[in-house]
C-alpha positions in Angstrom: 0.0 0.0 -0.1 1.2 3.4 -0.8 2.6 5.4 2.1 1.0 8.8 2.8 3.5 11.8 3.1 2.5 14.7 5.2 3.7 18.2 4.1 5.2 19.8 7.2 5.7 23.4 7.9 8.1 22.9 10.6 11.5 24.6 9.9 14.6 22.3 9.0 17.9 22.6 10.5 19.8 22.6 7.2 19.0 25.3 4.5 17.3 24.4 1.3 19.5 23.3 -1.6 18.8 24.9 -4.8 19.1 21.7 -6.8 16.8 19.6 -8.7 13.4 18.8 -7.2 12.1 15.3 -6.6 9.1 14.2 -8.7 6.3 12.1 -7.5 5.5 8.8 -8.9 2.8 8.4 -11.5 -0.6 9.6 -10.2 -3.7 7.4 -10.4 -6.4 8.5 -12.8 -8.7 11.3 -11.2 -11.6 9.7 -9.6 -9.8 6.4 -8.6 -10.5 4.8 -5.2 -7.2 5.8 -3.4 -5.9 9.3 -3.4 -2.8 9.0 -1.3 0.5 11.1 -2.0 3.3 8.6 -2.9 6.9 9.1 -1.9 8.9 11.3 -4.5 11.3 9.2 -6.4 12.5 11.2 -9.6 13.8 14.7 -10.2 12.8 18.0 -11.8 13.6 21.5 -12.0 12.8 24.0 -9.2 13.7 27.6 -8.8 14.0 29.4 -5.4 14.0 32.9 -6.4 10.7 34.7 -6.9 10.5 37.6 -9.4 9.5 41.0 -8.7 5.9 42.0 -9.3 4.2 45.3 -8.5 0.4 45.1 -8.2 -0.5 48.1 -6.0 2.4 50.5 -6.0 3.6 52.2 -9.0 6.7 53.3 -7.0 7.7 49.6 -6.3 9.8 48.0 -9.1 11.3 45.1 -6.9 9.2 43.0 -4.7 10.8 39.8 -3.6 9.1 36.9 -1.9 11.2 34.1 -0.5 11.2 31.8 2.5 13.4 32.3 5.6 16.7 30.6 5.4 16.7 27.1 6.6 12.8 26.5 5.7 11.8 23.0 5.1 11.5 22.3 1.3 7.7 22.1 0.7 6.6 24.5 3.2 3.4 26.4 2.2 4.0 30.2 2.9 0.5 31.6 2.4 0.5 35.2 1.7 -1.3 37.3 4.3 -3.5 38.9 2.0 -4.4 35.6 0.2 -8.4 35.2 -0.4 -10.2 32.1 0.6 -10.0 29.3 -1.9 -13.1 28.7 -4.2 -13.4 25.6 -6.4 -15.0 25.4 -9.7 -15.0 22.0 -11.6 -15.7 21.8 -15.2 -15.7 18.2 -16.5 -16.2 17.6 -20.2 -16.0 15.3 -23.3 -17.4 15.2 -26.8 -20.9 14.1 -25.5 -21.4 17.1 -22.9 -20.3 19.1 -20.2 -20.7 19.8 -16.6 -19.7 22.9 -14.3 -20.2 23.0 -10.8 -18.8 25.0 -7.6 -17.6 22.7 -5.1 -17.7 23.0 -1.3 -15.1 20.2 -0.7 -12.4 19.0 -3.1 -13.6 15.4 -2.6 -17.0 16.2 -4.2 -15.2 16.2 -7.6 -14.4 12.3 -7.5 -17.6 11.1 -8.9 -18.0 13.7 -11.6 -14.7 13.4 -12.9 -15.2 9.7 -13.6 -17.9 10.4 -16.1 -15.8 12.7 -18.4 -12.6 12.4 -20.5 -11.2 15.8 -19.3 -11.6 17.4 -15.8 -10.6 21.0 -15.3 -10.4 22.2 -11.6 -10.0 26.0 -11.0 -8.8 27.1 -7.6 -9.5 30.9 -7.0 -7.8 32.1 -4.1 -4.7 30.8 -2.3 -5.8 31.5 1.2 -7.0 28.0 2.2 -4.2 25.8 3.4 -6.0 22.9 4.1 -7.6 22.9 0.7 -4.4 23.1 -1.0 -2.9 20.3 0.9 -5.9 18.1 -0.3 -4.6 18.8 -3.8 -1.4 17.1 -2.9 -3.4 13.8 -1.8 -5.8 13.8 -4.6 -3.6 14.6 -7.6 -0.2 13.3 -6.2 1.1 16.8 -6.4 4.9 17.1 -5.4 5.4 19.4 -2.1 7.6 21.8 -4.1 4.6 22.3 -6.6 2.3 23.8 -4.0 5.3 25.8 -2.5 5.8 27.5 -5.8 2.1 27.9 -6.5 1.5 30.0 -3.1 4.9 31.8 -3.5 3.4 34.8 -4.9 5.0 36.7 -6.7 7.0 34.0 -8.7 8.8 34.3 -11.8 7.1 32.5 -14.7 8.6 29.1 -15.1 8.1 25.4 -16.1 9.0 22.3 -14.0 8.7 18.8 -15.3 7.6 15.9 -13.1 6.5 12.4 -13.7 3.4 12.5 -15.5 2.8 16.1 -14.5 4.0 19.5 -15.6 3.8 22.7 -13.4 3.5 26.0 -15.4 3.6 29.4 -13.6 2.6 32.5 -15.7 1.7 36.2 -15.1 -1.4 37.6 -16.4 -1.7 41.4 -16.8 -4.2 44.1 -16.8 -4.6 47.8 -16.2 -5.5 48.9 -12.5 -8.8 50.1 -11.7 -7.4 53.3 -10.9 -6.5 53.7 -14.6 -2.7 54.3 -13.6 -0.2 51.4 -13.9 -0.3 47.5 -14.6 -1.3 45.0 -12.3 -0.4 41.3 -12.5 -1.9 37.9 -11.2 -0.2 34.9 -11.1 -1.7 31.8 -12.6 -0.4 28.4 -12.1 -1.0 25.2 -14.0 -0.7 21.6 -13.1 -1.2 19.4 -16.2 -1.9 15.7 -15.8 -3.0 12.9 -18.2 -6.7 13.7 -18.2 -6.9 16.8 -15.8 -5.8 20.3 -15.5 -5.6 22.2 -12.2 -5.4 26.0 -12.3 -4.6 28.4 -9.4 -5.6 31.9 -9.6 -4.9 34.7 -7.0 -8.0 36.9 -7.2 -11.5 35.1 -7.4 -13.0 38.4 -8.7 -10.4 38.7 -11.6 -11.3 35.8 -13.9 -10.3 36.0 -17.4 -11.1 32.4 -18.3 -14.7 32.7 -18.9 -14.4 32.9 -22.7 -12.9 29.5 -22.6 -15.6 28.1 -20.4 -18.1 29.5 -22.7 -16.4 27.7 -25.7 -16.5 24.3 -23.7 -20.2 24.8 -22.9 -21.2 25.7 -26.4 -18.7 23.2 -28.0 -17.2 25.8 -30.1 -14.1 24.6 -32.0 -12.3 21.5 -31.2 -11.9 21.9 -27.3 -14.2 19.3 -26.3 -12.8 16.8 -28.7 -9.3 17.4 -27.3 -7.6 16.4 -24.2 -6.4 18.5 -21.2 -3.3 19.5 -23.0 -5.4 21.5 -25.6 -7.3 23.0 -22.5 -3.9 24.2 -21.2 -3.1 25.7 -24.6 -6.4 27.5 -24.7 -5.6 29.0 -21.3 -2.1 29.9 -21.9 -3.2 31.6 -25.0 -5.6 33.7 -23.0 -2.9 34.7 -20.8 -0.6 35.8 -23.4 -3.4 37.6 -25.3 -4.2 39.7 -22.0 -1.0 41.6 -22.8 -2.5 43.0 -26.0 -5.1 45.3 -24.6 -2.8 46.8 -22.1 -0.3 47.5 -24.9 -3.0 49.0 -27.0 -3.7 51.4 -24.3 0.0 52.3 -23.7 0.2 52.9 -27.6 -2.7 55.4 -27.2 -1.1 57.1 -24.3 2.3 57.3 -26.1 0.5 59.1 -29.0 -1.0 61.8 -26.7 2.5 62.3 -24.9 4.2 62.6 -28.1 1.8 65.5 -28.9 2.1 66.9 -25.7 5.8 66.9 -25.5 6.1 69.0 -28.6 3.3 71.6 -28.1 3.2 72.0 -24.4 5.8 70.2 -22.5 5.5 70.4 -18.7 6.5 68.7 -15.4 3.4 66.4 -15.6 4.5 65.4 -19.1 7.9 64.1 -18.1 6.3 62.2 -15.0 4.0 60.6 -17.3 6.8 59.5 -19.5 8.6 58.3 -16.6 5.5 56.3 -15.4 5.3 54.7 -19.0 8.8 53.6 -18.8 8.4 51.9 -15.6 5.1 50.1 -16.7 7.0 48.8 -19.9 9.7 47.7 -17.8 7.4 45.8 -15.7 5.6 44.1 -18.6 8.9 43.1 -20.2 9.6 41.4 -16.8 6.4 39.5 -17.1 6.7 38.4 -20.6 10.3 37.8 -21.2 10.5 34.5 -18.9 7.0 33.3 -20.5 8.7 32.9 -23.8 11.2 30.5 -22.3 8.5 28.5 -20.7 6.3 28.0 -23.9 9.4 27.1 -25.8 10.3 24.5 -23.3 6.7 23.3 -23.1 6.9 22.7 -27.0 10.2 21.0 -26.9 10.2 18.8 -23.8 6.5 17.7 -23.1 6.1 14.9 -25.5 4.5 12.6 -22.9 1.7 15.0 -21.8 1.3 17.3 -24.9 0.5 15.9 -28.4 2.1 16.8 -31.5 -1.1 18.8 -32.7 -1.2 20.8 -29.4 2.5 21.7 -29.7 1.6 23.2 -33.2 -1.0 25.5 -31.4 1.7 26.2 -28.7 3.8 27.4 -31.5 1.2 30.1 -32.3 1.3 31.2 -28.5 5.0 31.5 -28.8 4.7 33.7 -31.8 2.3 36.0 -29.9 4.7 36.2 -27.2 7.4 37.2 -29.7 5.1 39.9 -31.0 4.5 41.2 -27.4 8.1 41.4 -26.9 8.6 43.2 -30.2 5.8 45.9 -29.2 7.1 46.4 -25.7 10.7 46.9 -27.0 9.3 49.3 -29.6 7.3 51.3 -27.1 10.3 51.4 -24.8 12.6 53.1 -27.7 9.5 55.4 -28.3 9.4 56.3 -24.5 13.0 56.9 -24.5 13.0 59.0 -27.5 10.0 61.0 -25.9 12.4 61.8 -23.1 14.9 63.1 -25.6 12.3 65.1 -27.4 11.2 66.6 -24.1 14.4 67.7 -23.1 15.1 69.3 -26.5 11.7 71.0 -26.4 12.6 72.4 -22.9 16.0 73.4 -24.2 14.4 75.2 -27.3 11.9 77.0 -25.0 15.0 78.2 -22.7 16.9 79.3 -26.0 13.8 81.3 -27.1 13.7 83.0 -23.7 17.4 83.6 -23.7 17.0 85.0 -27.3 14.4 87.4 -26.2 16.4 88.6 -23.3 19.3 89.1 -25.5 17.3 91.3 -27.8 16.0 93.3 -25.1 19.4 93.7 -23.5 20.8 94.6 -26.9 18.5 97.3 -27.5 18.9 98.9 -24.1 22.5 98.5 -23.5 23.5 101.6 -26.0 20.5 103.5 -24.4 21.6 102.8 -21.0 25.1 104.0 -22.0 23.9 107.2 -23.3 21.8 107.8 -20.2 24.7 106.9 -18.1 27.1 109.4 -19.8 24.7 112.2 -19.4 24.0 111.3 -16.1 27.4 112.3 -14.8 27.2 115.5 -12.7 30.0 117.5 -14.4 29.5 121.4 -14.1 29.7 122.9 -17.6 30.6 126.3 -16.1 33.8 125.3 -14.9 35.0 124.1 -18.2 33.8 124.4 -21.8 34.5 120.5 -22.2 32.1 119.5 -19.3 29.1 118.5 -21.5 28.3 121.8 -23.1 25.2 120.0 -24.7 23.6 120.2 -21.3 23.1 124.1 -21.8 21.5 123.5 -25.2 17.6 124.4 -25.4 16.8 121.2 -27.4 19.5 119.1 -25.7 17.1 116.7 -23.9 15.0 116.1 -27.1 17.8 115.7 -29.2 19.1 113.0 -26.9 15.8 111.1 -26.8 15.7 111.4 -30.6 19.2 109.8 -30.8 18.1 107.1 -28.6 15.1 106.3 -30.5 17.0 106.2 -33.6 19.5 103.6 -32.1 16.7 101.5 -30.8 14.7 101.4 -34.1 17.8 100.7 -36.1 18.6 97.7 -33.8 15.1 96.6 -34.1 15.1 96.8 -37.7 18.4 94.9 -38.0 16.9 92.1 -35.7 13.9 91.7 -37.5 15.8 91.5 -40.9 17.8 88.7 -39.2 14.6 86.9 -38.3 15.1 86.9 -34.4 11.4 87.9 -33.9 9.9 85.0 -35.9 9.5 82.5 -33.2 8.3 84.8 -30.3 4.8 84.8 -31.3 4.6 81.0 -30.9 6.6 80.8 -27.8 4.5 79.7 -24.7 5.4 81.9 -21.7 
């Protein structure tokens, strides 16, 4: 009889080694009589370091989540803000489908035996007991669940015997309209079942896939669990396009603003845009390697036909990466254009001040010369023009002629052409 293995949360005396993770023995088909966790016997990949994900604060670019040194491998560190787990089962086949919310995980046993494919969606990661039941029912390796609840986690793929763990990041615009939020979605793919783990129950982007299953649209009900995994992965990757479309529209608005009316708010918007694009790149870049590995190394659980569809998902990821890189270059160029616009405005101001100074310098010189208090009675050379009846008027006329001549010369040189369009 198989020996049950308990997942312990007690700390270990030795630090966790970043090596290869043990994989469980082949799980029994979903709906069988015995659901016991077998002792791990094989190996598979396992990453320790979680990636940085920013969902709430635009000012946070790096957010690490990690276990304390010496933590026992397989320990479930449930996030403090994790929501209670809701279970939704969808079982289907060519002849029909059945969808049902579950109060307990054991309630799915009788249903899954009636259909070729079973999809169990766990929404929320806050119920530790429910998550541990997944290990017993689906023979999940302890490190699988540890990675599932380790939020945020860098997108990755781990291969176990008869099971594949895939962790992805799905993005959306924040409800506030500023910044990009992400949700971690984890997949456990087996022979005839797929288990998905979502962080937030209220944010569910998989409803279009459920609708396709209910209506029997396309080939999804005639395919296995691997095709279902493809459909959901495609939905996750496609979630980037609406976000990028919004970013593209914002970049166009900023491009017009940075030329016509650059301001402090403009440079702040460009800076936020660059940070958002940096986050998107951090989300999507590892997912390209995940899909590529799923195409190459999953012959046992993913059919050749489905790998062709996964190649299309890979192409979408490459397209997203290209768009992000293009937008990053545009955002960087907008920063340069902004600085150039500010410099041009400063040059126009300096030109205006130079023109004014050039006009008044000779006038100030004349006024300064005749402002000296030399007594003409003491010497005939002490400003005799001060005794002229029209000396003051003559001085004003000379000053007016000098100023008019300078203004005319500046106008001929085109120095006044841009003053009318310069915003002050």
